[in-house]
C-alpha positions in Angstrom: -58.5 52.6 10.6 -58.3 50.2 7.7 -60.0 51.7 4.6 -63.2 50.1 3.4 -62.7 47.5 0.7 -63.9 48.0 -2.8 -65.7 44.6 -2.6 -65.7 43.1 0.9 -64.9 39.4 1.2 -66.2 36.7 3.5 -62.8 35.8 4.9 -60.6 38.4 6.6 -57.7 39.4 4.3 -54.1 39.0 5.3 -53.1 42.1 3.2 -51.7 45.0 5.3 -53.5 47.6 3.2 -56.6 46.6 1.4 -57.3 47.6 -2.2 -59.0 50.9 -2.6 -60.2 52.0 -6.1 -58.7 55.0 -7.8 -61.0 57.9 -8.4 -61.6 59.1 -11.9 -61.0 55.7 -13.6 -63.9 54.9 -15.9 -63.2 51.2 -16.5 -65.1 49.4 -13.7 -62.8 46.3 -14.0 -59.9 48.5 -12.8 -61.9 49.8 -9.9 -63.5 46.4 -9.0 -60.9 43.8 -10.1 -62.0 41.2 -7.5 -65.6 41.3 -8.7 -64.3 40.8 -12.2 -62.3 37.8 -11.1 -65.2 36.4 -8.9 -67.6 36.6 -11.9 -65.3 34.3 -13.8 -65.3 31.6 -11.1 -68.8 31.9 -9.6 -69.7 28.3 -8.5 -66.4 26.9 -9.7 -64.3 27.6 -6.6 -62.5 24.2 -6.8 -60.9 25.4 -10.1 -60.0 28.9 -8.8 -56.5 28.2 -7.4 -55.5 25.9 -10.4 -56.6 28.7 -12.8 -54.4 31.2 -10.9 -51.5 28.8 -10.9 -51.8 28.3 -14.6 -51.9 32.0 -15.3 -49.6 33.4 -12.6 -47.3 30.4 -12.1 -46.5 28.7 -8.8 -47.5 30.8 -5.7 -44.6 32.7 -4.2 -45.7 31.6 -0.7 -48.7 30.8 1.5 -49.9 32.6 4.6 -52.3 31.7 7.3 -54.6 34.5 8.6 -57.2 33.9 11.2 -57.1 30.1 10.6 -57.5 30.5 6.9 -54.9 29.6 4.3 -54.2 32.1 1.5 -52.0 31.7 -1.6 -49.7 34.7 -2.4 -48.3 35.8 -5.7 -45.6 38.6 -5.7 -45.2 40.5 -8.9 -43.5 43.8 -9.9 -46.7 45.9 -9.7 -48.8 43.9 -7.1 -48.9 41.3 -4.4 -52.0 39.2 -4.9 -53.7 37.2 -2.2 -56.2 34.5 -3.1 -58.4 32.3 -0.9 -59.5 28.9 -2.3 -63.1 29.9 -1.9 -62.7 32.7 -4.4 -61.9 35.7 -2.3 -59.1 38.1 -3.3 -57.1 41.1 -2.1 -54.1 42.9 -3.4 -51.3 45.2 -2.3 -49.1 47.3 -4.6 -45.8 49.1 -4.1 -45.3 52.9 -3.8 -45.4 54.7 -7.2 -47.9 52.2 -8.6 -51.6 53.3 -8.7 -54.4 51.0 -7.8 -55.6 51.1 -11.5 -52.1 50.2 -12.7 -51.9 47.3 -10.3 -55.4 46.1 -11.2 -54.7 46.4 -14.9 -51.4 44.4 -14.4 -53.3 41.7 -12.5 -56.2 41.4 -14.9 -53.7 41.5 -17.8 -51.8 38.5 -16.3 -55.1 36.7 -15.8 -56.3 37.4 -19.3 -59.5 39.0 -18.0 -59.1 42.4 -19.7 -60.9 43.3 -22.9 -57.7 45.2 -23.8 -54.8 43.1 -24.7 -52.1 45.7 -24.9 -50.9 48.2 -22.3 -51.7 51.8 -22.4 -48.2 52.6 -23.4 -48.4 50.1 -26.3 -51.8 51.6 -27.4 -50.3 55.1 -27.5 -47.3 53.9 -29.5 -49.4 52.3 -32.2 -52.0 55.0 -32.2 -49.2 57.4 -33.0 -48.2 55.2 -36.0 -51.8 55.6 -37.3 -51.6 59.3 -36.8 -48.3 59.6 -38.7 -49.6 57.6 -41.7 -52.9 59.5 -41.8 -51.5 63.1 -41.5 -50.9 63.6 -45.2 -54.4 62.3 -46.0 -56.6 64.4 -43.7 -60.0 64.8 -45.2 -60.9 68.3 -46.2 -64.7 68.9 -46.1 -66.3 71.7 -48.2 -66.7 74.9 -46.3 -70.2 76.4 -45.8 -70.9 80.0 -46.6 -71.7 82.7 -44.0 -75.4 82.6 -45.0 -75.5 78.8 -44.5 -73.9 79.1 -41.1 -76.4 81.8 -40.1 -79.2 79.6 -41.2 -77.7 76.7 -39.1 -77.6 79.0 -36.0 -81.3 80.0 -36.5 -82.5 76.5 -37.1 -80.5 75.2 -34.2 -82.0 77.8 -31.8 -85.5 76.9 -33.2 -84.9 73.3 -32.3 -85.2 71.9 -35.8 -81.7 70.5 -35.9 -80.3 67.6 -34.0 -76.5 67.3 -33.4 -74.2 64.7 -32.0 -73.5 67.3 -29.2 -76.9 66.4 -27.8 -76.1 62.7 -27.3 -74.3 63.2 -24.0 -71.6 60.7 -24.7 -73.9 58.1 -26.4 -72.7 56.3 -29.5 -73.3 58.5 -32.6 -73.4 55.5 -34.9 -76.7 54.4 -33.5 -78.3 57.8 -34.4 -76.6 58.7 -37.6 -76.9 55.5 -39.7 -74.4 56.6 -42.4 -71.6 56.2 -39.9 -72.7 52.7 -39.1 -72.9 51.9 -42.8 -69.2 53.0 -43.2 -69.6 56.5 -44.6 -66.2 57.5 -43.0 -64.5 54.1 -43.5 -61.5 53.7 -45.7 -62.7 51.3 -48.4 -60.6 48.8 -50.2 -60.5 49.0 -53.9 -63.1 47.0 -55.8 -61.3 45.4 -58.7 -64.5 44.2 -60.3 -65.8 47.8 -60.6 -62.3 49.1 -61.5 -62.0 51.6 -58.7 -58.5 52.8 -58.6 -56.4 52.6 -55.4 -56.6 55.9 -53.6 -53.6 57.4 -51.7 -55.6 57.0 -48.4 -56.1 53.3 -49.1 -52.4 52.8 -49.9 -51.5 54.5 -46.7 -53.8 52.3 -44.8 -52.1 49.2 -46.1 -49.0 50.1 -44.1 -50.9 49.8 -40.8 -50.4 46.6 -38.8 -52.8 43.9 -40.1 -55.2 42.0 -37.9 -55.4 38.2 -37.7 -58.0 35.6 -37.2 -58.2 34.3 -33.6 -57.5 30.6 -33.2 -60.4 28.4 -32.5 -60.6 25.3 -30.3 -60.3 22.2 -32.3 -62.2 19.0 -31.6 -60.1 16.1 -30.5 -59.5 13.1 -32.8 -62.4 10.7 -33.0 -62.1 7.6 -30.9 -61.0 4.5 -32.7 -64.1 2.4 -33.3 -64.0 -1.3 -32.4 -63.5 -3.3 -35.5 -66.2 -5.7 -36.6 -65.1 -9.3 -36.0 -66.5 -12.2 -38.1 -69.3 -14.0 -36.3 -68.5 -16.9 -34.0 -68.5 -20.4 -35.5 -71.5 -22.3 -34.1 -70.6 -25.6 -32.4 -71.9 -28.3 -34.7 -74.5 -30.8 -33.6 -73.2 -34.4 -33.8 -75.3 -37.3 -34.8 -76.0 -40.1 -32.3 -77.3 -43.6 -33.1 -81.1 -43.8 -33.1 -82.3 -46.8 -30.9 -85.5 -47.1 -32.9 -83.5 -47.3 -36.2 -81.3 -50.0 -34.7 -84.3 -52.0 -33.5 -85.7 -51.8 -37.0 -82.4 -53.1 -38.3 -82.5 -56.1 -35.9 -86.0 -57.0 -37.1 -85.3 -56.8 -40.8 -81.8 -58.4 -40.7 -82.5 -61.1 -38.2 -81.2 -64.5 -39.2 -82.5 -67.9 -38.2 -79.0 -69.3 -37.9 -76.4 -68.2 -35.5 -73.1 -67.3 -37.0 -70.0 -67.7 -34.9 -67.9 -64.5 -35.3 -64.2 -65.2 -34.9 -63.1 -61.6 -35.7 -64.7 -58.1 -36.1 -63.8 -58.2 -39.8 -66.0 -61.2 -40.2 -69.0 -58.9 -39.7 -68.2 -57.1 -43.0 -67.4 -60.3 -44.8 -69.3 -61.1 -48.0 -72.3 -63.2 -47.1 -72.4 -62.2 -43.4 -76.0 -61.7 -42.5 -76.6 -61.0 -38.9 -78.4 -58.3 -37.0 -75.1 -56.8 -35.8 -73.8 -56.1 -39.3 -76.3 -53.4 -40.2 -76.1 -51.8 -36.8 -72.3 -51.6 -36.9 -72.4 -50.2 -40.4 -75.0 -47.7 -39.3 -72.9 -46.6 -36.4 -69.7 -46.4 -38.5 -71.4 -44.1 -41.0 -72.5 -41.8 -38.2 -69.0 -41.7 -36.8 -67.5 -40.8 -40.2 -70.0 -38.1 -40.7 -69.3 -36.7 -37.2 -65.5 -36.7 -37.9 -66.1 -34.8 -41.2 -68.3 -32.3 -39.3 -65.6 -31.8 -36.7 -62.9 -31.4 -39.3 -65.0 -28.7 -41.1 -65.6 -27.0 -37.7 -61.9 -27.0 -36.7 -61.0 -25.5 -40.2 -63.6 -22.7 -39.9 -62.4 -21.9 -36.3 -58.8 -21.8 -37.4 -59.6 -19.5 -40.4 -61.6 -17.2 -38.1 -58.7 -17.0 -35.6 -56.4 -16.0 -38.5 -58.8 -13.3 -39.7 -59.2 -12.0 -36.1 -55.5 -11.7 -35.7 -55.3 -9.7 -38.9 -58.1 -7.4 -37.7 -56.3 -7.0 -34.3 -53.1 -6.0 -36.0 -54.8 -3.4 -38.1 -56.7 -2.1 -35.0 -53.4 -1.8 -33.1 -52.0 0.2 -36.0 -55.1 2.5 -35.9 -54.7 2.9 -32.1 -51.1 4.0 -32.5 -52.1 6.5 -35.1 -54.9 7.8 -32.8 -52.5 8.1 -29.9 -50.1 10.2 -32.0 -53.0 12.4 -33.3 -54.2 12.9 -29.7 -50.6 13.9 -28.7 -50.4 16.5 -31.4 -53.9 17.8 -30.6 -53.1 18.0 -26.9 -49.9 19.9 -27.7 -51.9 22.4 -29.8 -54.5 22.8 -27.1 -51.7 23.3 -24.5 -50.5 26.3 -26.5 -54.0 27.5 -27.3 -54.1 30.2 -24.5 -50.8 31.5 -25.6 -51.8 31.6 -29.3 -55.1 33.2 -28.4 -53.4 35.9 -26.3 -50.9 36.6 -29.1 -53.6 36.9 -31.7 -55.7 39.2 -29.5 -52.6 41.4 -28.8 -51.9 41.5 -32.5 -55.5 42.6 -33.2 -55.4 45.2 -30.4 -52.2 46.7 -32.0 -54.0 46.8 -35.3 -57.1 48.4 -33.8 -55.0 51.0 -32.0 -53.2 52.0 -35.2 -56.4 52.0 -37.2 -58.1 54.2 -34.6 -55.2 56.7 -34.8 -55.4 56.6 -38.6 -59.2 57.2 -38.7 -59.4 59.8 -36.0 -56.6 61.8 -37.5 -57.9 61.5 -41.1 -61.3 62.8 -39.9 -60.0 65.3 -37.4 -61.6 68.2 -39.3 -65.1 66.9 -38.3 -66.5 69.3 -35.7 -70.2 68.4 -35.5 -72.6 65.9 -37.2 -76.1 67.1 -37.6 -79.4 66.6 -39.4 -82.8 68.3 -39.5 -85.4 66.7 -37.3 -87.8 66.6 -40.2 -85.6 63.8 -41.8 -85.7 61.6 -38.7 -87.0 58.0 -39.2 -90.2 56.8 -37.5 -88.1 54.7 -35.0 -85.9 56.0 -32.3 -83.0 54.7 -30.2 -82.6 55.3 -26.4 -84.9 58.3 -26.8 -82.9 59.8 -29.6 -84.0 60.2 -33.3 -82.4 58.1 -36.0 -81.3 59.5 -39.4 -80.4 57.9 -42.6 -78.4 61.0 -43.6 -76.2 63.5 -41.9 -74.4 66.9 -42.5 -71.0 68.0 -41.3 -69.7 71.2 -39.7 -65.9 71.4 -39.6 -64.1 72.2 -36.4 -63.4 75.8 -37.6 -67.1 76.2 -38.5 -68.3 74.9 -35.2 -65.9 77.2 -33.4 -67.6 80.1 -35.2 -71.2 79.1 -34.8 -71.1 78.0 -31.2 -70.6 81.5 -29.8 -73.2 82.8 -32.2 -75.7 80.2 -30.9 -75.0 81.2 -27.3 -75.5 84.9 -28.2 -78.8 84.2 -30.1 -80.1 82.0 -27.2 -79.2 84.8 -24.7 -80.8 87.4 -26.9 -84.1 85.4 -27.1 -84.0 84.8 -23.3 -83.5 88.5 -22.5 -85.9 89.7 -25.2 -87.7 92.9 -24.1 -91.3 93.7 -25.2 
């Protein structure tokens, strides 16, 4: 019988053996990788296969199973099946656990919060351990009387320890940790604090980097303002009433025989036609001057528009080049982001090894209940101070606490 899938799909899977989560793995993404993938593309199924192709490369092959077409990617640690509607399944070779296969797939898809492999994490954690070993913090030891008092107060319920958190984050209960009580501080030059050996050792750890941010594309080239259009002029036309008035005022009793047009402008000519022709000629000359001014203004505007167009063409070419450079940067963005996150994951792994090793003598954090603040977190008290038992001291008081509690339980009257 085929084992039950970790997250059943709508479409029957072509995989010979369906993915079954590995027991004991605490990271849910490694036990339910297909849910993690589906969360990313809920409602965006049309982008699912292009996303996979971008991350995993061109599909190795395609298969048809029960009239449904699946894309297949074959990698070293897994064979991944993807349906265009968002369904997934996976097979993995012998010797590879389901968690390793899921981690490899999610790593390739950049859907893991961790950006380095477990092997890389262990390697850089060891670097931090090596650098921190000469600088392990030594806490002052408590006297036997102080330890006895701790045992009595613990049994009386007046002390709260981090052992009672049941895996919860201690920084939310003991505020000094959140405020950096155990952090390695950089030297403050203004206050003249000397560089400590611990700080110098920490400078040898791999540094972190700022993650790249998406850049806005170049602004569009705005259309240039052109000079206003030249209005077509209004030309004068002879006024019939004015001409009629001329006929009346310039009428002559005697008819003059006109041999040539020039006779109309001859000195002494006095007919009704002379004034009208002069009137019309003046209008014509003014119209010609108006037309000449209009043609000049239009030509000047065309020259100015050509200059504006040439400048706009140059701006468009600059914009195209800026867009090309921006698109190139955006094309490499995913790669640069992955590299930055991997660099920061390496830095975090080394710093974690440094901090954990440097503070490895801490056995238990505790504080008296009477010093708790009015507020609480997740049912636990909150403290603005805390005390420390070293590992050796905790190993001494823990059996004593058990003996004292057993004595009180079996008390005889």
